[in-house]
C-alpha positions, 0 to 999 in steps of 0.5 A: 963203577960197576960195568953196564950189563945192558945191550943198549944198542937194541931198544927196548933193552932185550930181557936176558934171564941169567941161566942157573939152577932152578929148584923144585921147591922155593923153600930149598936153600939153593933157591936163588934169583937176582933181585928185580932192578929197575932199568937205569941209564949208566951210572953218572948219567945227568938229568937233562933240561932243554929250554927252547924259546920261540921266534927269538933272534940272536940280538934280542936277549941281554945274554947276547947283547940285546935290549931284552933283559934276560937275567936268568939266561945271564945267570946260566951263562955265568956258570956255563958256556955261551955258544955264539955260532949255534944254528937252527933251520930258520923255522919252528917245526923243522928246528924242533923235529931236527933237534929232537931226532939228531937228524936234519929236518928233511931227513925227518920229513919236516922240510917246512911246516906241517900245513904245506906238507907234500908226498915228497919224503923230505917234506911229508911231515912224517918222521921215518921210523928209522930215526927214533927221537931222543926222548924215546931213546932216553926213555927206553934206557931208563930216563923219565921223560916229559914235554911242556909247551909247543908241539908243531910237528904233528901232521895236520891230518893227525891233529884232531883229538882223535889222532892218530897219535904217532907224532904226538909227544906221548904217542910216538914222541917218547915222552911219558908226560905232555902238557901243552898245545899242538900247532904253530902258535897259541893265545897266551891268555886263553890257550887250547891245551892238551894233557897227553892227548886229552883236551883240557881247559886252562886252570884259570882265566886271564882275569884271575891272572892266568898266563900260559908261560907261567902255567907251563913253568908250574907244570914243569916244576911240579913234574920235576919235583914229583919225579925226584920225590918218587924216583930219586935214582932215576934221571929225567929228560925235561923239554920246556918249549913255551909258546913265547915269544911267538906272536901273539905277544901277550904279557902282563902290562907291568912287564911291558911298562918296564921298557917305556921309552927305551925304543922311541928312537927306532930300530936302526938306532937299536941295531947300532946299540946292540952291536956295541953291547955285543962287542962289549960282552965279547959275544961277537968279535971286535971286528964284526960289522953291522950288516946292511938293512935291505931295501925291503925293510923300511928305515925308522925315519921313513915310518909315519910320525903318527905311527911311531908311538905304536911301533915303539909300544910294540917293541916294549911289549915284545921286550917285556914278553921275553923278560917275562919268559926268562923269569919263568924259565928261571923259576924252573932252574930255581926248582932244580937248584932247590932240589940240590941237583943243579950240578947234575943237570945238563941244561941247554937254553936255546934262545930261539928256534929260528931268527926273529919273526918278520911275519908282522907286516911293515906296520905290525898288527893289533890282530894278526888275523887281519893280515892273515885274511888280507884285511890289514887295511882295516888296521889304519894308523888311526885304528892302531893308535886307538889300540896302543894301550891294549897291545899285549892284553887279552883283547889283542892278538898282536905282532911287531913290525918287520923293522923290529924283527930285523933289529932282533937279529943284530948284527946279521942279515934277514930274519926267520924263514931265510935259511940262507943267512945267519939272521934266520938261523943263528941263535944264542945258546947257553949250556950249563952243567957244573959237573961236566963243564969246568969253565964258568962263563966261557965262550965257545965259537965252534960251529954247532947246529940243533942236530948236535943236541941229541948226540951231545945228550947221549954222549953225556949220558954214556949211552950209544946211539941205538942201532935197532928200536922197536925192531926197526933198524936205525939210520945214524944220527947226522949231528955231531956231539958238542961234548968235545967243546965243553972242555976247551974253547980252542978245540977245532970244530968237528961239525964243519959241513952243514946245508940249509934250505927253507922255501928255496932260501938255501946255503951251505957252511964248510970249514969257515966259508958259507955260500948262500942265496935268498930265494924269497922274502918272508913277508912278501908271500904273494907273487911270482918267484924267480927260477931257482937257477936264477937266484944270486949266490953270495960267498962269505969268509966266516973266519974274517967276517962273523956277520956275513957283511962282505960278499966275496963271490966275485973275488973267489968264484971257484970257491963259490962253485965248490960250495954250490956243489957241496950244497947240492950233494948235501941237499940230495943226501938228506932229502931236500930235493926237489926244491919246492916253492909252489903255492897252489899245489902245496895248499891243496892236499890232493895235489900235494899228495897228503891225506885230508881229514874232511871230505865231501860237502857235509859233515856231522857232529855230536854233542861234546865234540870239541877242539876241532882245528880248522883242518878238521872242519868243512871250510865255510868261508866264501860260500853259502852254508847251513847249520842244522841241529836236532835238539831236545829242549826241556820244559824250562827252556834252554840256553847255550852254544849249539856249535861255535867256530873261532873266537874273540878275534873272528868266528861264528856261533849258533847258540840259544839266548833267553830261549831264542836261537841266535846266529852271530858272525864276528869279523876280526873282533871289529864287526859283529853281525847278529840274527835272532829268532823271533820266538823261543825254541819250544820244549821238546825235540826240534830241528834248529837251522841256520842258512847263510846265503853268500852274496858271491862276487868275490872274497869276504862278502856278506850274505843273508841269514835265515833261522828256522825251527822245524822248517819254519822261518823264525828270523832273518838278517844280514851279515855285512862281511865275512873272513875269507881265509882263516878264523884263528890260528888256535881257536877251534870248533866246539859242539854244545859249548865253546872253549877258548875265547867266545865268539860272542860276548853273550856268554863266556866259556864257563856259561856256554854249555848248552842246557838242553840235549843235542842229538846231532849237528850238521854243516852243509855247504851250498852249491855256489858258482865259485866266482869267489875262488881264493887265489892259490898264492893267498892260501899260501900266504895264510899258511906261511903266516900262521907257522 
């Protein structure tokens, strides 16, 4: 093997021309230059595929004893290794930022979600340039790099179509190709997509069979094939991060129907069955115990009988969603196999970026926007029963109940967001690399963490950690390569100290023992929390108690105190302090110390602007506002959207239908209020205006609507209710058309384009008396529920 001549600790690799004779005439026989060779990693560097699923608990997939059939995960496990003590951060954006950098989540500024960022370095959502991402390191060493799917690591003030793009995958993220979405969740049937940094529309509609997971798999397969066709000697790094199985749980009906009747006996019985399967598979020790169900989580028998068919269907839909996701991951694996490169591809199949999501309320939801807006009471048991057959369909925006999330984390305590306990942080992980792993179907029990992935990839590729990237001195990676464990199940674990923290839930692992304290419950987001020093700590011996079933704090107070001190040291070292469980301050950009994109009480837009997130547009909720547009109408008249915000599950739109201006306010897809002008907009240049006079007196009130042409009233009406908190987690504001799902059934995205000319559109907020001020805790609840 030829020795590597590149100085790879400094990236980009410096150009170092070889000294030698320079002739005067190129025809001189002594003229000689070495051939130009493309930069490649060291010989033997593998292709790398990381698959990271979303919101899948340890006890969900069949590969780890769960009820959701994942044959492709099982296939990879049979040819590789299962890791049953792999850990995440308990939340999506922090896990992703940590995994892609090899550093702890606070070290890269992602202590929580981007929507609650502060100016504290550990919670700023800004990755320091001293911590280059893995993809950039690989690209600068000669890898081809691509990401497909979810990216929730972009600071909210940088998430508009104008960037800046430093934190976007193809900006500073190191990926040459990106196809996916920016944010915490997306409609699987009608997603808001980006190709690089350019907004694009899905290639088909739900009626034509479109689903986001299939689209992402298609893109990944196409890119891998193209890469190997054009650059067969160059390895690739592909990162596939589907939005599945994050809510909304969207899946074709036939996949959900495969599980008909399998969950009729409820979540408590399911936990018992799952633990038995886990022991049979050997993915948990034979002596592992089922942890208790805490009183915050209702028993299945305590749920109303009339609701149980809906609850059972929620789980059927989720199970179908996970199996459907695994199927499309399998298609990507098949494509790699068909190219004859599976043996030379290092695959990480990480089944969840955190524990299962308990953000769906005690009863679950048909449209989770109802809960986000504090209007879950609209989804009565009768309403939910009427929607049972629509769960998972394009008309739903559904989530399952807390009890199912707890069951998906079997055998552990708690769920996503609870970084203290394994239910929030332990995720089944499979590593497959035939050329680098001799044992097939092995189990690895060494403690591992998502920050270990990046150093593992570098060691497998024969690449050093860079000490300098783009002229900036780099801090060392904080993870530990897992490569030592590939060859031996008995090799002592090397990652034996790890802290955890999320929203005040915190814990530390050290040489088999863990000390933990839960500070807050994920689905109880409103109300006072206790002081950090009053939190009750628990102590567990992992060598004898795999599932954290027996608290030994009373028996070993000295050991508990040692671990508490270790947590404090690690938290200080990595930027987790100060602990921050504030509500109002973190949701107010000025008080939190982060920038905001929108200022003042007036905002102007121009035709063609679109994909503007709610953070990019003035907040028109719980206040009076007006929309004014200067338009040119041809002699034949005009139709189409002037401006629209939100979509099918909540929003508003000013548009022209049959030549007449029209305003529609859609409340959660349940109520629609429409006001239409009494005559068409005349040909020529005119100002079309909508004024909404909010009733006041609280949140979600209605108001009077008046439509104007050039200052003359042409129509009026009432909006009976409004949405107080959020229109959508993924729908946007568009000018001159509407992307995603339509606010009104009067048009479709394909027929929504305005047929006249829009010179400008302006939103102005009214000067209300603010007696409808939103409680700060409510704002926090909404932000947390969206991640």
